[in-house]
C-alpha positions in Angstrom: -8.8 -8.3 26.7 -12.2 -9.9 25.9 -12.6 -13.6 25.4 -13.5 -13.0 21.7 -10.3 -11.0 21.1 -8.2 -13.7 22.8 -9.8 -16.3 20.6 -9.2 -14.2 17.5 -5.5 -13.8 18.4 -5.2 -17.5 18.9 -6.9 -18.3 15.6 -4.8 -15.8 13.6 -1.6 -17.3 15.1 -2.7 -20.7 13.7 -3.2 -19.5 10.2 -0.9 -20.6 7.4 1.3 -17.7 6.1 -0.5 -17.5 2.7 -3.8 -16.7 4.4 -2.5 -13.9 6.5 -2.5 -11.2 3.8 -6.1 -11.6 2.7 -7.3 -11.6 6.3 -5.1 -8.5 7.1 -6.8 -6.6 4.2 -10.2 -7.6 5.5 -9.4 -6.3 9.0 -7.9 -3.1 7.7 -11.0 -2.5 5.7 -13.0 -2.5 8.9 -11.0 0.3 10.4 -11.4 4.0 9.6 -7.7 4.6 8.9 -5.8 5.7 5.9 -4.6 2.8 3.7 -1.1 1.6 4.4 1.3 1.1 1.5 1.3 -2.5 0.4 4.3 -4.7 0.9 5.3 -5.8 -2.6 8.6 -7.6 -2.1 8.8 -8.9 -5.7 8.9 -5.4 -7.2 12.3 -4.8 -8.9 13.3 -8.5 -8.7 13.1 -9.1 -12.5 16.2 -8.2 -14.4 16.2 -8.5 -18.2 17.7 -7.0 -21.3 16.1 -3.7 -22.4 14.1 -5.2 -25.3 12.6 -8.0 -23.2 9.1 -6.5 -23.1 9.2 -5.9 -26.8 10.3 -9.5 -27.5 7.9 -11.1 -24.9 5.5 -12.5 -27.5 8.4 -14.0 -29.6 9.9 -15.5 -26.4 6.6 -17.1 -25.4 6.0 -18.5 -28.8 9.5 -20.0 -28.8 8.9 -21.6 -25.4 5.5 -22.9 -26.6 7.2 -24.6 -29.6 9.9 -26.2 -27.4 7.3 -27.7 -25.0 5.2 -29.3 -27.8 
């Protein structure tokens, strides 16, 4: 392994977790490979009653009035 690759590995290991995803996208963009499905762990986590989307503006207005 070249010295530059070793340094890159070392620097990546030191990155805070929140900076890994943007760097990973940047590196993937440099490769001529098909895009990989994104990891979206938050999908499906929200559970609400069926009319939640329809009532969202009303709910937000209500929250606004309570915080004033």
